[in-house]
C-alpha positions in Angstrom: -26.8 -12.9 -14.3 -25.3 -11.0 -11.4 -22.5 -8.5 -12.3 -19.4 -8.2 -10.0 -16.9 -5.3 -10.3 -13.5 -6.1 -9.0 -10.5 -4.0 -8.1 -7.5 -3.9 -5.8 -4.5 -1.8 -4.7 -1.7 -4.2 -5.7 -2.1 -3.8 -9.4 -3.8 -5.6 -12.3 -1.3 -8.5 -12.3 -1.4 -9.2 -8.6 -1.7 -12.9 -7.7 -4.3 -11.9 -5.1 -6.5 -10.2 -7.7 -6.2 -13.1 -10.1 -7.2 -15.5 -7.3 -10.2 -13.4 -6.5 -11.3 -13.3 -10.1 -11.0 -17.1 -10.4 -13.1 -17.5 -7.3 -15.9 -15.1 -8.4 -16.3 -16.2 -12.1 -18.7 -19.0 -11.3 -20.9 -16.6 -9.4 -21.6 -14.1 -12.2 -20.1 -11.8 -14.8 -16.9 -10.3 -13.5 -15.5 -7.0 -14.7 -12.0 -6.0 -13.5 -10.7 -2.4 -13.3 -7.4 -2.3 -11.4 -4.5 0.1 -11.0 -1.6 -0.4 -13.5 0.9 -0.4 -10.6 0.9 -1.0 -6.8 -1.0 1.7 -4.9 -0.7 0.4 -1.3 -1.6 2.8 1.4 -2.9 5.4 -1.0 -6.1 5.9 1.0 -9.3 7.2 -0.5 -7.6 9.3 -3.1 -8.8 10.4 -6.5 -6.5 11.7 -9.3 -7.5 15.2 -10.1 -4.3 16.7 -11.6 -3.8 14.5 -14.7 -5.8 12.5 -17.2 -6.3 8.7 -16.7 -6.5 6.0 -19.4 -8.3 2.7 -19.5 -6.1 0.0 -21.0 -7.9 -3.2 -22.0 -5.9 -6.3 -21.0 -8.6 -8.7 -22.2 -12.4 -8.8 -22.4 -13.9 -7.3 -19.3 -10.4 -6.8 -17.8 -8.9 -3.3 -17.7 -6.0 -1.5 -16.0 -6.3 2.1 -15.2 -3.0 3.7 -16.1 -1.5 5.2 -12.9 -5.0 5.3 -11.3 -5.8 4.7 -7.6 -8.3 2.0 -6.5 -10.9 4.8 -5.9 -10.2 6.1 -9.4 -10.9 2.6 -10.7 -14.3 2.4 -9.1 -15.3 6.0 -9.8 -14.4 5.8 -13.5 -15.6 2.2 -14.1 -19.1 3.2 -12.9 -18.9 6.2 -15.2 -17.5 4.5 -18.3 -18.3 0.8 -18.2 -21.7 1.0 -16.5 -24.8 3.2 -16.6 -27.6 4.1 -14.2 -29.6 1.3 -15.7 -26.7 -1.2 -15.6 -24.9 -1.1 -12.3 -22.8 -3.8 -10.8 -24.6 -5.8 -8.1 -21.5 -5.7 -5.8 -17.9 -4.5 -5.7 -15.2 -6.7 -4.3 -11.7 -5.2 -3.6 -8.7 -7.5 -3.1 -7.3 -9.9 -2.4 -4.9 -7.6 -0.6 -1.5 -9.1 0.2 -1.3 -8.2 3.9 -3.7 -7.1 6.6 -6.1 -4.2 6.7 -7.1 -4.1 10.3 -7.6 -1.4 12.9 -6.7 2.1 11.9 -4.9 0.8 8.9 -8.3 0.8 7.2 -7.8 4.6 6.7 -4.5 4.1 4.8 -5.8 1.2 2.7 -6.4 1.5 -1.0 -8.2 -1.8 -0.8 -10.7 -0.6 1.8 -10.9 2.8 0.0 -12.2 1.2 -3.2 -15.0 -0.3 -1.1 -15.6 3.1 0.4 -16.0 4.6 -3.1 -18.4 1.9 -4.1 -20.7 2.4 -1.2 -20.6 6.2 -1.7 -21.9 5.4 -5.2 -24.7 3.2 -3.8 -23.1 -0.2 -4.6 -22.6 -2.9 -1.9 -19.0 -3.6 -1.3 -16.5 -6.0 0.4 -12.8 -5.4 1.0 -10.8 -8.6 1.5 -7.2 -9.0 2.7 -5.0 -11.9 3.3 -3.0 -11.5 6.5 0.5 -13.0 6.1 3.2 -14.1 8.5 6.9 -13.7 8.2 6.8 -11.3 5.3 4.7 -13.4 3.0 5.8 -16.9 3.9 2.2 -17.9 4.8 1.0 -16.9 1.3 3.7 -19.0 -0.4 2.7 -21.9 1.8 -1.1 -21.7 1.9 -1.9 -19.6 -1.1 -5.3 -17.9 -1.3 -7.6 -20.9 -0.8 -9.2 -19.8 2.5 -9.7 -16.2 1.1 -11.3 -17.7 -2.0 -13.6 -19.9 0.0 -14.5 -17.0 2.3 -15.4 -14.5 -0.4 -17.4 -17.1 -2.4 -19.5 -17.8 0.8 -20.1 -14.1 1.4 -21.0 -13.2 -2.1 -23.3 -16.3 -2.5 -25.1 -15.3 0.8 -25.5 -11.7 -0.6 -26.9 -12.9 -3.9 -29.2 -15.4 -2.3 -30.7 -12.8 0.0 -29.4 -9.3 0.4 -26.4 -7.3 1.5 -26.4 -7.2 5.3 -25.5 -3.4 5.7 -27.4 -0.2 4.8 -26.0 2.5 2.5 -22.5 3.9 3.0 -21.3 0.9 5.0 -19.1 -1.9 3.7 -17.6 -5.2 5.0 -13.9 -5.4 5.8 -12.7 -9.0 5.7 -9.3 -10.2 7.0 -8.2 -13.8 6.4 -5.9 -15.5 8.9 -2.5 -17.0 7.7 -3.5 -20.6 8.1 -4.7 -23.4 5.8 -8.4 -23.7 5.2 -8.9 -26.8 7.4 -7.6 -25.0 10.4 -9.9 -22.0 10.1 -12.5 -21.8 12.9 -15.1 -19.9 10.8 -16.3 -16.3 10.6 -16.3 -13.9 13.5 -18.0 -10.5 13.4 -15.5 -8.0 14.9 -14.9 -4.4 15.6 -11.8 -2.7 14.3 -9.0 -2.9 16.8 -6.4 -0.4 17.9 -3.1 -0.8 16.1 0.2 -0.2 17.9 2.3 2.1 15.7 6.0 2.4 15.9 8.4 4.7 14.0 9.9 2.7 11.1 11.6 4.8 8.5 15.1 4.1 7.2 17.6 6.7 6.1 19.8 6.0 3.0 22.1 7.9 0.6 22.1 7.7 -3.1 25.4 7.4 -5.1 25.7 11.2 -5.1 25.4 11.4 -1.4 21.9 12.8 -1.3 19.9 11.6 1.7 16.5 9.9 1.2 14.0 8.1 3.4 12.2 4.8 3.0 9.1 4.0 5.1 9.5 0.5 6.4 7.1 -2.3 7.3 6.1 -2.1 11.0 5.3 -5.2 13.0 1.6 -6.1 13.3 1.0 -5.2 16.9 -2.3 -4.2 18.6 -3.7 -3.2 21.9 -5.2 -6.1 23.9 -8.9 -6.0 24.6 -11.2 -8.3 26.6 -13.6 -10.6 24.8 -11.6 -11.3 21.7 -13.9 -9.1 19.6 -11.4 -7.1 17.5 -10.2 -8.0 14.0 -6.7 -8.5 15.3 -7.7 -11.0 18.0 -10.1 -12.9 15.7 -7.4 -13.4 13.0 -4.8 -14.3 15.7 -7.2 -16.9 17.0 -7.8 -18.5 13.6 -11.0 -16.9 12.5 -11.9 -14.9 9.4 -12.6 -11.4 10.7 -15.6 -9.5 9.3 -15.9 -5.9 10.4 -18.8 -3.7 9.4 -17.3 -0.2 8.5 -19.2 3.0 8.1 -18.1 6.2 6.4 -19.5 8.5 9.0 -16.4 9.4 11.1 -18.3 11.7 13.5 -17.6 11.0 17.1 -21.2 11.1 18.1 -20.6 10.2 21.7 -18.5 13.4 22.1 -20.9 15.9 20.5 -22.7 16.8 23.8 -19.4 17.2 25.8 -17.9 19.3 23.0 -20.9 21.6 23.0 -20.6 22.0 26.8 -16.8 22.7 26.4 -17.6 25.5 23.9 
């Protein structure tokens, strides 16, 4: 039986995580290790300054007290698995909201997949794009995301993972019902348009504090509709192959000449 390790960055009781587990259970043994609280936009961070504790919620389902998604994968592979008993794949999600373009670098969801492939385990990060601050999730649920991840995991188990080591799949689901989806589209990560969105508030004692807001999902237009943003906007499930090598190889020669 295949073994699937699952995590997320919204916490162990997230509806997206529970929908993912429901979808994956028929495909193999599922072990869940998820953060105890929401860890959105924590990036590829590990907790080095304090101890962490596994808390068993039920059989094969744990929360990691105040851990990050990367902590969850790192420690799960150390505590729950051995060199001779490794998970066949890691699935991170279902994230509530998109992880497209440069947002991949912020994402705890994507970072859990990064940690998995660093440890030699194939991985998929999956996110449900929503419209109007979550209205699409309330309306359509996670059916399309569940169908999509089932298809990708089945294809992997029937053959092999399509990427070499230190690369993972980043999947984004459009905010539409399943019957309206046009299928999968292989994409590159687009370029997000970032705007300043931080609100200033004052507590009852008059002390100023700041709250980072939720920016609109804008992106730079490109020809050919090949980015994750454009694919999702056009009704496709976007699948982007992501590598951890962040070197700008095309600039090495020019940089050498500059020096």
